[in-house]
N, C-alpha and C positions, 0 to 999 in steps of 0.2 A: 575677431571680426572676420566673417567669411564673405568672399566676393565670388561671383560666377564670371567665368571668362571663357570665350569660345576658343576652340583649338587653333583656328587661324590667327587670332590675335595673340595667343600664347607663342606660336611659332614666330610671328613677326617681331616680337620683342621679348624673347626668352630671358635674356640676361637681366633685364629690368624686373621681370616678374620673379625670378629666382632671388634677386636681392631683396625684394619686398617680402618673400616668404622667409628668408633668413632673418628679417627684421621682426617677424612675428605675425605677419598677415597669413591667413589661410585662403587659398584659392581653390575653387571647384571648377574643374575643366569640363566643358560641355562639348558634345559633338551632336550636331543636329538638334540642339535644345535639350538634350538628355545628359545628365551628369554622368561622367564616366571615370573621372579620376580626381584626386585631391592632392594639392601641393601645399606644404606648410613647413614650419620649422621642425627640426629634429628635437624631440622632447628632452633628450639627454645631451649633455655637452659632448661635443666631438673633439677629442684631443689626440695627442700622440699615442695614448694608451688604448684608444678605441680601435678595434679591428673590425673587418668586414664580418667575421664570424659572430662577434658580439652584437653587431647591428642586426644581423639576420636572426639571432636568438631572441633579441628584444622585439622582433616584429617590425623594425623600422626600415628594413631593406629586404627585397625579394632576391633570393639567391639566383645565380646564373643557371640557365638550363644545361649548359655544357660544363664539363669539368676537365681538368688537365690543362696543359699549356696551350696558349693560343697558337693557332696555325700561322706559320710564317712562310711566305713564299717570296721569291724574287719578283721585283716589279715586272709587269708585262708591258712592252712598248705598244702603244696604240697611236695610230696616225689620225690626224683630224679628218673628219668626213667619213670615218668608218662606223658602220652601224654596230651598236653594242651587241646585238644578238649574233652577228657574224664574228665579232671578236671573241665572244665567249665560246662559240662553237669551235673556233680555231684553237683556243687555249685548252679547252676540255678534250680535244682530240677526237 
């Protein structure tokens, strides 16, 4: 069973729609009335032996664009009322 859902509605209640997809429902996400993505159950059972590489190889997952370890930085203190563009300019130096 396929249902069309708008992107705003999906964002508003994402957890509910993901539970429905896990239960077997297929959702087609629309933006401006045009289908742009599909959400549905993973066709293969995902267990402890399923790796990200196996899901990518099966075409069930899109690999990340970046490789290597995630960038980690120390938290940057930001005071309330500071504009984000000014805070970024200060952090980037």
